[in-house]
C-alpha positions, -999 to 999 in steps of 0.1 A, spaced: -37 -409 -244 -23 -375 -240 -18 -347 -266 6 -328 -251 23 -296 -269 51 -279 -248 73 -248 -259 102 -235 -239 127 -204 -241 152 -186 -220 136 -153 -205 164 -136 -187 179 -154 -160 153 -185 -156 139 -207 -183 101 -203 -192 79 -231 -202 42 -235 -217 27 -269 -217 -10 -280 -227 -28 -313 -235 -23 -331 -203 -42 -314 -174 -79 -300 -174 -83 -316 -208 -123 -304 -204 -119 -266 -202 -117 -250 -236 -83 -239 -229 -54 -249 -202 -20 -240 -198 3 -248 -171 32 -218 -174 63 -226 -155 91 -200 -149 120 -210 -128 103 -236 -105 72 -214 -101 40 -231 -121 8 -215 -124 -22 -235 -142 -48 -214 -164 -80 -227 -169 -105 -209 -194 -143 -217 -201 -164 -198 -220 -206 -200 -229 -214 -210 -264 -247 -188 -261 -252 -151 -251 -277 -149 -222 -309 -132 -235 -310 -96 -226 -274 -95 -214 -260 -62 -222 -223 -60 -207 -194 -89 -208 -194 -112 -180 -157 -117 -178 -147 -131 -145 -112 -137 -135 -98 -159 -103 -64 -161 -92 -56 -185 -61 -26 -192 -44 -24 -225 -28 -5 -230 1 9 -264 -6 27 -245 -39 54 -232 -12 52 -264 11 30 -248 36 -3 -252 57 -27 -224 59 -32 -209 90 -64 -201 112 -87 -226 127 -101 -245 94 -68 -249 75 -79 -245 41 -77 -216 15 -109 -195 19 -115 -158 9 -97 -143 -16 -63 -126 -1 -53 -91 -7 -26 -104 -36 -50 -127 -47 -77 -99 -53 -53 -76 -68 -36 -105 -91 -68 -108 -107 -74 -76 -113 -40 -74 -129 -49 -100 -155 -85 -88 -162 -75 -52 -170 -51 -60 -202 -72 -87 -215 -108 -75 -213 -103 -50 -239 -90 -75 -263 -121 -96 -268 -141 -90 -300 -163 -58 -295 -200 -70 -293 -191 -106 -276 -212 -111 -242 -208 -145 -237 -193 -155 -199 -160 -159 -197 -143 -176 -168 -106 -173 -165 -91 -195 -133 -55 -194 -123 -42 -215 -101 -6 -213 -83 7 -251 -80 45 -243 -72 65 -215 -58 100 -213 -57 100 -181 -38 121 -165 -63 97 -156 -93 66 -140 -82 34 -164 -96 13 -131 -105 34 -126 -140 33 -163 -145 -3 -164 -143 -8 -136 -167 10 -155 -193 -10 -187 -185 -39 -170 -187 -31 -149 -221 -20 -186 -237 -53 -204 -224 -72 -175 -237 -52 -180 -270 -57 -217 -274 -92 -218 -264 -108 -207 -293 -125 -179 -279 -127 -142 -299 -97 -132 -279 -77 -106 -298 -45 -116 -279 -21 -126 -274 -4 -103 -244 24 -110 -221 35 -90 -189 68 -90 -170 78 -70 -139 107 -43 -140 128 -32 -112 155 -2 -113 187 -5 -96 219 16 -100 203 34 -130 196 4 -149 164 -17 -158 163 -51 -144 137 -77 -159 117 -101 -132 134 -89 -101 131 -116 -71 104 -118 -45 130 -108 -20 139 -80 -41 109 -63 -45 94 -72 -9 96 -40 13 107 -15 -13 107 14 15 131 -2 35 155 -12 5 169 23 -12 188 1 -38 155 -7 -53 135 22 -69 107 9 -85 81 -23 -90 64 -18 -123 42 -44 -140 35 -40 -176 14 -61 -201 9 -53 -238 5 -71 -271 28 -73 -298 22 -38 -310 13 -18 -280 11 -16 -241 -20 -24 -224 -17 -18 -187 7 -5 -162 10 -7 -125 37 5 -103 52 16 -74 81 42 -72 101 62 -56 103 96 -72 113 86 -106 114 112 -136 93 111 -162 117 100 -184 131 72 -164 92 58 -159 86 57 -198 121 40 -202 108 13 -178 74 10 -199 95 8 -228 119 -15 -215 92 -39 -203 73 -38 -235 105 -52 -254 111 -78 -228 78 -92 -234 79 -97 -274 102 -133 -268 70 -143 -246 41 -135 -271 61 -152 -298 63 -183 -276 26 -183 -267 18 -178 -307 40 -208 -313 20 -229 -288 -9 -218 -304 1 -228 -342 3 -268 -324 -25 -269 -300 -53 -242 -306 -88 -253 -314 -109 -238 -337 -121 -204 -332 -151 -201 -323 -180 -190 -346 -189 -152 -337 -200 -126 -358 -198 -92 -341 -237 -82 -346 -245 -54 -372 -268 -28 -357 -260 2 -378 -295 7 -388 -303 8 -356 -277 32 -344 -286 57 -376 -321 56 -361 -309 63 -326 -286 91 -339 -315 105 -360 -336 109 -331 -316 122 -307 -281 136 -313 -289 171 -313 -307 165 -277 -279 143 -265 -252 169 -276 -272 192 -253 -275 171 -222 -240 167 -221 -232 205 -224 -248 208 -186 -218 212 -163 -237 197 -129 -232 160 -128 -265 153 -113 -284 173 -140 -264 160 -163 -273 123 -155 -310 134 -152 -307 153 -189 -291 121 -207 -316 96 -191 -346 117 -204 -330 121 -236 -332 83 -240 -365 79 -228 -376 106 -258 -352 86 -283 -368 53 -271 -404 69 -274 -395 76 -313 -386 37 -321 -405 9 -334 -419 -19 -314 -390 -41 -333 -361 -16 -325 -371 -13 -291 -368 -53 -288 -333 -51 -305 -307 -66 -279 -283 -41 -293 -302 -8 -285 -281 -6 -253 -250 -7 -273 -263 18 -300 -273 42 -270 -239 39 -256 -220 48 -289 -246 77 -296 -231 87 -263 -197 83 -269 -196 98 -302 -210 129 -289 -186 133 -259 -155 124 -282 -161 142 -314 -160 178 -298 -133 169 -274 -110 161 -305 -119 184 -329 -127 214 -310 -106 208 -273 -140 213 -260 -149 190 -231 -182 184 -213 -181 205 -183 -167 233 -203 -128 229 -193 -96 233 -213 -79 197 -222 -51 206 -193 -76 221 -168 -76 211 -133 -108 215 -115 -113 241 -87 -98 224 -53 -105 229 -17 -86 218 12 -91 216 46 -74 194 75 -81 190 113 -118 187 107 -126 161 133 -115 168 171 -113 131 182 -92 117 155 -53 117 152 -55 134 117 -82 145 92 -84 161 59 -115 169 34 -100 171 0 -127 183 -28 -119 185 -64 -148 197 -85 -176 168 -77 -150 145 -64 -145 143 -26 -127 124 1 -127 125 37 -96 106 46 -84 102 88 -54 91 102 -48 67 131 -16 63 149 -10 29 165 15 9 183 33 -22 171 5 -41 184 -18 -27 157 7 -41 128 -7 -59 103 4 -98 101 1 -110 65 3 -147 60 20 -149 21 32 -180 3 65 -164 7 63 -162 43 48 -142 71 55 -107 74 43 -75 94 31 -40 76 30 -10 97 11 11 71 -24 8 59 -45 24 38 -86 15 34 -107 30 8 -149 31 9 -169 38 -20 -203 40 -5 -236 41 -26 -241 77 -18 -212 92 -32 -227 89 -66 -262 96 -56 -273 60 -60 -293 29 -39 -269 -2 -34 -259 -29 -15 -236 -23 11 -208 -49 22 -175 -57 25 -146 -40 1 -149 -56 -32 -126 -59 -60 -124 -19 -70 -122 -8 -35 -91 -30 -25 -76 -21 -59 -79 16 -55 -68 14 -19 -38 -2 -29 -30 22 -58 -31 49 -31 -10 29 -6 17 26 -32 14 64 -42 18 73 -3 42 46 13 72 60 -5 71 89 13 69 78 48 93 80 73 115 47 81 102 29 112 131 36 133 125 73 129 87 72 135 79 41 151 39 37 148 17 20 131 -1 43 106 -38 35 92 -55 60 67 -92 56 60 -104 71 26 -141 76 30 -153 89 -4 -183 111 1 -186 124 -35 -174 107 -69 -175 126 -104 -142 111 -116 -104 96 -98 -114 93 -65 -85 73 -59 -62 102 -66 -85 121 -44 -75 94 -18 -37 99 -23 -44 139 -20 -63 136 10 -43 111 24 -9 132 23 -29 161 40 -43 138 66 -9 123 80 7 157 79 -19 168 101 -16 136 121 20 148 124 35 121 107 67 136 94 70 127 55 96 132 30 72 150 7 37 159 0 22 137 -26 -8 144 -49 -24 123 -76 -43 131 -109 -62 111 -135 -55 116 -170 -80 105 -201 -74 97 -240 -97 101 -268 -82 83 -297 -100 86 -330 -94 61 -359 -74 86 -378 -49 86 -354 -61 121 -342 -60 123 -301 -65 144 -270 -50 141 -239 -73 153 -208 -64 162 -172 -84 154 -140 -111 132 -163 -147 132 -150 -165 99 -149 -180 104 -180 -151 107 -198 -136 78 -179 -164 57 -192 -166 67 -226 -130 74 -233 -100 53 -244 -76 55 -213 -72 56 -175 -39 67 -166 -33 77 -131 1 94 -121 7 102 -82 39 119 -67 57 145 -54 74 178 -67 105 154 -76 93 126 -91 62 97 -96 56 75 -67 29 54 -86 17 52 -121 -16 32 -132 -28 28 -165 -52 9 -183 -62 9 -218 -94 4 -239 -82 5 -272 -53 -18 -287 -28 3 -269 -13 33 -270 21 50 -288 52 58 -268 43 94 -280 9 96 -265 22 82 -230 52 108 -230 26 136 -236 5 121 -208 32 119 -187 44 157 -193 5 169 -190 4 150 -156 32 166 -141 19 201 -145 -14 190 -132 2 172 -102 25 201 -95 -9 227 -97 -27 206 -72 3 203 -48 3 243 -50 -35 239 -38 -26 215 -10 1 236 3 -25 263 10 -37 239 35 -7 222 52 31 224 43 44 202 65 39 180 98 15 194 120 18 188 163 6 154 179 -30 150 188 -32 148 226 -53 114 220 -27 98 199 -3 78 217 34 85 223 64 62 214 95 62 223 121 38 211 155 25 228 180 0 221 194 -27 243 221 -56 238 200 -86 225 218 -105 255 198 -85 277 166 -91 260 158 -124 282 162 -103 310 138 -74 302 114 -100 296 119 -125 326 111 -160 332 79 -164 315 72 -128 305 71 -117 345 96 -90 343 78 -71 313 44 -78 327 56 -61 357 68 -31 335 38 -29 320 17 -30 353 35 -7 371 42 21 346 10 19 327 27 21 290 30 -11 261 60 -22 259 72 -40 227 106 -59 222 117 -70 189 146 -96 184 169 -73 175 167 -55 209 148 -24 198 119 -19 225 92 4 218 73 19 246 38 38 240 14 59 259 -6 90 253 9 95 291 44 111 290 53 99 329 41 62 321 68 60 292 95 79 317 85 50 343 88 20 319 119 35 303 138 39 337 127 6 346 141 -7 316 170 12 319 179 -2 353 180 -37 343 199 -35 311 222 -5 319 256 -14 337 268 12 365 293 35 361 325 36 382 328 74 401 287 77 394 267 87 423 233 71 426 203 72 452 198 40 469 179 22 497 197 4 524 185 -35 525 202 -47 550 229 -39 581 256 -56 591 283 -54 615 308 -46 591 285 -22 569 253 -19 549 242 -33 517 225 -8 495 202 -16 462 213 16 444 208 3 407 179 -14 396 182 -49 418 221 -43 419 228 -42 453 265 -32 470 282 -29 503 291 2 518 320 -7 543 314 7 577 345 30 571 329 45 543 295 56 560 313 85 574 344 105 580 348 93 616 348 57 631 315 40 642 307 18 667 278 2 644 268 9 613 232 13 632 244 42 649 234 59 618 216 39 595 187 19 594 169 -7 569 148 12 545 163 43 546 175 62 512 208 76 508 232 88 483 262 64 474 293 68 446 304 40 435 341 34 440 346 3 416 343 -36 423 371 -58 442 389 -90 429 358 -109 430 335 -84 410 316 -71 441 304 -35 443 326 -14 465 302 22 475 310 52 496 284 75 516 310 98 528 323 114 494 285 125 489 264 151 505 237 132 518 214 165 513 220 172 480 234 142 464 264 162 454 301 151 457 320 169 483 354 174 486 377 154 511 383 187 532 347 194 533 340 159 543 359 159 573 350 191 585 312 178 583 321 148 602 338 167 629 309 189 635 285 163 637 310 147 665 311 179 683 273 182 682 269 145 694 296 150 722 
């Protein structure tokens, strides 16, 4: 009934298995990949005909984490998986980016790749397993896919690269100084196709070494996929790339010179209008048959590409007149918005981001429900890309995959320099509103985010800047690396290579390749050129702000205090009664965790101090020999009980009230009276012994024994 093919290999410390032929046999390609006890099923289907008039490649990748994979029930009211989480969206992009360029040029049939996590051992991250399963399923499906690819994760610990570190090793790297890198690399047999990373100020050589290490480690996985395909692959789909050379020649003859003139215009809006006008002129000179050709769009795009790329490699000339390594003019401003906690406007050429920072308390942390467990995040970065930023009209809704991906890239770049939560106990939310865009708005978010947080008073370890690099690679091997690429250079070039970091090193690297990979030589050149660009941008940012500014009067103040864990119950009280009273009386927010760390937050310093004093009185122990101000709560024949330390009472014996004999304590004391007392110690039963006569009741200062007796005699004489 089943025609099962299984291939297995040892990969690092785990066993990798690929299996097909048993599950989902009606899909064009299905592979279940298992690493350790993490299993992901990838299903591939593709349309056998192209939709009429379709001029783009409709590839869709879905990645789904099923909670049953980790033996969990989803949270919420509905108790089922719903809209994709951020992790699922980012993983879908992670798979899409390296496979998209490997479909045969001209193939525009709809393709659907679905990856479903079936089992998660909480050790091996399923995103890498999903990427391998998707590649294997595409390879055996018969689709015109020029793979396979494989991917792996790389860590960097004690100067050594680590293959596929565990989920725990990669979780919350900011608080794990031993791990300095979370790098994902995907590639073919010959070249790297995609890089995604979170790093902690690695040098260019260390980062390049990590990418090279990853490419070496994926080679046996590619061989395993090929081995599976040899026994289980379907017949290749009969697809012949369309030949539109004659149409392209006509398009070129009709408008090459005009297209070059249009691309010579430096202003983006004027250039876009001019290019559109040239296309209309070209179409006006074509025949009815040529206008009806479905390949007219690709022919026009090819002409644009040839015009833009040719002069770049041959003459070193870019469409806006810059040199290959030249960064556009930069203007930085901070403190624009009066009521926000921190704000910055970062403008680089025709790309601009308005970035705003908000400081919150522990209540504002994001709670993330993931397969490997729930955890909290105190740093959030949200990126918005409205249609007006590119002068267009479009639908406005929730964040799409692009917004989520760009926001996560900026998050990775900035979180490496955040202060430890113990030093800066705030929740930090950064929002990047892209107000203009013409290339690399994610890197503008990094630069603006760094400035905005410093404006809010966040003590960053160092400022961070980012730059986007491009590549034009010709068939003869000649190439040009471009710094700070424009939107057109990104669209028509061969590489999108984003690097962010401080003066000391890289904090994030993202690379996407549109051709069959790049060589280590090109990547080294791009990293060196990116470093120079990054340092230049940091210099421009320093003109606006060089260090953390003053706190906004509208931002909450947070004080932290550590209490013994055995005192937590006393601070909270039965049913939360005590902590509610502290909040109500003081007016401050109070948050306590299981380690005994208490955060007290309020814009009002007096409220923070009031809450601090109330908590301190509960958890602290009175010290022998110290003087305290207390209140008489009860008078008895042999003395008076004084509440002197929180809710703690002690006895002032009648002999310790004054340096004279009293008939009764009520001769000088009454209930509710405030007095100064000194803690003499504790008796054999642990009861507190207090004294009033050794403290000056007017000043609260200790009295010498002679002065105390002299004062008592004067008082007796006055009364006598």
